[in-house]
N, C-alpha and C positions, 0 to 999 in steps of 0.2 A: 665560621662554621664550627673554629674550634671550643665551642662550648658542651657540644655532643656528649652525653654520657649513654652507656648501657655496651654490655658484652657485644650484641650484633652489631651493632653501632659502629663499636671498635673493630671488629672484625671485618665487616664491610670497608669501612674506611682504608683498611690494610690493605686487602685485596682489591678496590677500587679506586681509593685515589679518594681527597678532599672533594675535590671538584664536583664528583658524578653523583652525591647527595643530595636531596633536595631536601628543604627545612620540614615537608610531609612525612616524608620517607624515613630520614632521620624519626621523627616524634616516634612512625608507626614502631621501628625498632627499639625504642627505647621501651616505650608501653611495652611492648610482645617481652623484652627483659625482663620488666617488674612481673606481669604477668607469670610467667614462668615460673619465676622464681617462689611467688606467691601460690602457686599451685603446686608448689613442691614442699613450701610450707604445711600446707592441709595436707596435702599425702602424708608427710610425715606425723602431723597429730592423729590422722586418722591409724595411722598405725600404732602409736601408741595408747591412741583407744582401744586397740585391738590385739595390743600385749595387753592391757591392763584387765580384759575382760578372757584372755585365752579365745576369743572365738573373733571369725571374720568379719559379723555382725554384730559391734561392742551396742547394740542399745539398750539393754538392761541396765548399765549406768546411769540412764537416763532417770531409769524410775526409781531408783535412789534415792535417799533423803540425802541432801546437801548437811544435814544437822547431824546423820550418823554414818556422814562418810568419813573416811580415815584422810590422811594428809596426801596418800596416793592418788587419791580421786580427786580432790581438789587440784592436786599438779597435773595430770592428764586432761582436766575439766579448762583449768586458765590457760593449759598451753594450747590447745584445741582455739576457744574464745579468739586469744592471740594471734594465730594465725589465719582466721577466717578474719581480725582486722585487717593483716598482713593485707589479706586477697582485696578486700574491701578498699586498700589505700591503694593499689594498684592497677584497678581499675577504672577508664577516663569517661567517669560521673560527670553527671551536670547535677550537681549539688546547690540545692537552694541555698542562700545566706543572705545574712541580715545585710541592709545597704552597707559600704564600706570595708566588708571585708573579702578579702578572696576567695572565691569558690575552693579552688585548689587547698588553699591554708585548711577550710573545714575538713574536706575528703583528708588531708595528708594529718590533721592531728589526733580525729579519731580513728582511720588509719595503721598510719604507724605512728604516733604517739604513744595512743592507750597500750596498742598493740604491743610494743617495746615497753612497754611498762608495764604489761601484762607478763611477758618473758621475763624481767625481771622479779617479779613477785613469785613466778613460777620456779625459778631456777634457786631462789631463796629459800621455798616449800620445799623442793627436793634436795635442796644440802641439808636442812633438818630432818627428813624422810631417813636418809644417808646415815646422819649422824644418830639418829634414834634405832637405827635397828638392830635386832635382837639377836639376829646371827653372827656377831663380832664376836662370839666365844672364844678361846684356841684350841686347836685341836686335839685329842688327847693322844697322852705321850706314845702311845705305841703307834699312832701312825705318819705315816710319814710323806709326803712330796715324792713324785716319782723323781723327780733330778737331784733329789737329795738323799746321799750316801746312805749306806745301812750303818746302826751304830756297832761298834767293833765287837760287842757281846753279840750281835745277831748275824756277824758275819760266818762264823764259824758253825750254826748252828744247822743242823742237818733239817731240808725241807721236808713237809707232809710225807709221813709213810707210804709208802707202796705197799700194798699186798699181790 
């Protein structure tokens, strides 16, 4: 029983001991761990869509043409596709497969393999988006951050005139 994986499986084994966990329960705990993690990935993808649209129902982005969309739209869309593929990889599905190929191999390849590749592409596009951001200009000379000390010429100057 030492080859079980998953957060809930490990927690159960720690609390109850290795001999008390049946193979069926071990499988159920492992699948539950994967499904919860993948559901959180999809939730994070949805929140990214909502942040992009600045609305809790970000369905307008679906009507946008991919040809006219910017890099940020592609980052959000590819992230959501990768999240959904990860969720597909975590589901205990009975996926039909050609003779000689494991059913779980097909599900894992399209769920986690392609999903991970989409996360890589999304991260690469995010680096491009951040590097090409136009708001990287230096602040004006007369502005300072709150934790920066005032320049010597400004220390002795009186504040705003009061009447």
